[in-house]
Residue, then its C-alpha position, 0 to 999 in steps of 0.5 A: m500500500a502506498l504511503k501518504i503524509s498521514d503515515l509519517t511521524a516527524v522527528v525534528l533535530a533541535g539539540g544544537r547550541g548554535t555556537r556561531i550565533q550564541h552571542l545573539l541568543d542570550g543562552l537559548p538553544k539555537p532552534m528557539a531563536p525568536v523570529a517574527g514573534r515566535p521561536f523559530l522551532e514553532w514555525v517549523v512545527r506549524y509548517l509540518a502541521a500545514q503539510g498534514l503531519r499530526r505527530v512530531i517528536i523534537s530531539t533536544g539537547y542543549r537546554a532541553e528544558v526550554v524547548n519542553d516547557f515551551f511546547a508544554g505550555r503552548p501546544v500547536p493546534e492539531v499536532s501532538v508534540q513530544c520532546v525527547a532529550e539526548p543524554e549526550p550528543l549523539g549525532t544527527a542519526g543518533g539523535f533521531l534513533q534516540a527520539a524514535a526509540g520506544e515509539t509505536a513504529p510508523p510506516a515511515w519517518l520524516v527527519l528534519n533540522g530544527d534550525s532551518l526551513i524549506f517549504a517543500n511540498l512533502a506530498e511530492a517527496v512521499e510520492v518519490l519514496n513510493q517508487p519501487k526499490v527506493a530506500g529513502v529520500i533526501i530533499g535537496r535545494e537548487v542554489e546558485d552558489a553551493a560554496r557554504f553547503g557542499t552539493l549532492e551528486t546524483g545520477v540521471g534518475g535522481e539517485l544519490l551518488r555521493f556527498a560532494e565537498k564544498r565548492p563554488g558554483r550552482g548545485v543541489i545542496n542537502a536541505g537536511v530533510y529525509l524521508l525514511p521507511h521504518e524498516l531502514l532503521a534496522s540497517f543503521p550502523a551501531g555506535r554513537p555518535l552517528s551521522f546521517e551523511q557520513d555514516v548512514f547514507s554512505k553505508l547505504t549507497g555503498s551497499g547498493g541501496l537506492l537513495k533518491v534526491h528530490a530537488v526543489n526550488a522552494p524558499f529555504l533558510d538556515i538560521g545558523t550564521p550571524e548573517s542568516l539569522p537577521r534575515a529570518d523575520l522577513f523570511i517568515r513574514e513573506n511565507h506566512h501563508r505556509f503555516s498552520g493555526l495562525 
């Protein structure tokens, strides 16, 4: 049976301290940076709600209590939000596994970063995941200059070949959004910390697994630098129609 949006449980990776912008955050975790009157992380959850997701788990780390207390006191309509704290830094994939442990397994997971937003149509990405033999989907963003991010090198059918080094010029960058069938978790390497890019995906492609890159031209912002964080207010206001429950 084909997957649909309502089959997904989202895990938002929100454990980062935000060293590069901590002087702008007054001790807050990076995803809780105030943007357009709300924590940036709330905008991420409201985007997921607008896309049709109803179950969100937030993987927390630095000052986990700030995130937990906020969502306990200000629930997002139509979405169940649970916070799961890392006992220690576990890496992106390790944090995801910690958050997913003990949950009733959904057919598939949506994993994304709590300090960036890309307004991709997730239903289209689910359609890619439904294609035969696809083991997972990475949402990519087409950019004019990929020097800051590095690029995703793909084959003619959109299959991931490798993560390329940072280099100037046009390319497709990793937007940090992944759609993964639940059964894929059994193939994750053991050990922590564990990185999606360096450990999980490289092992999967190296063994012949098919990861598809779904490249989009949707608005995208990563708030992790002193240059990008000040742009976040305008970014949210320009895309206000893309959020749920306002």
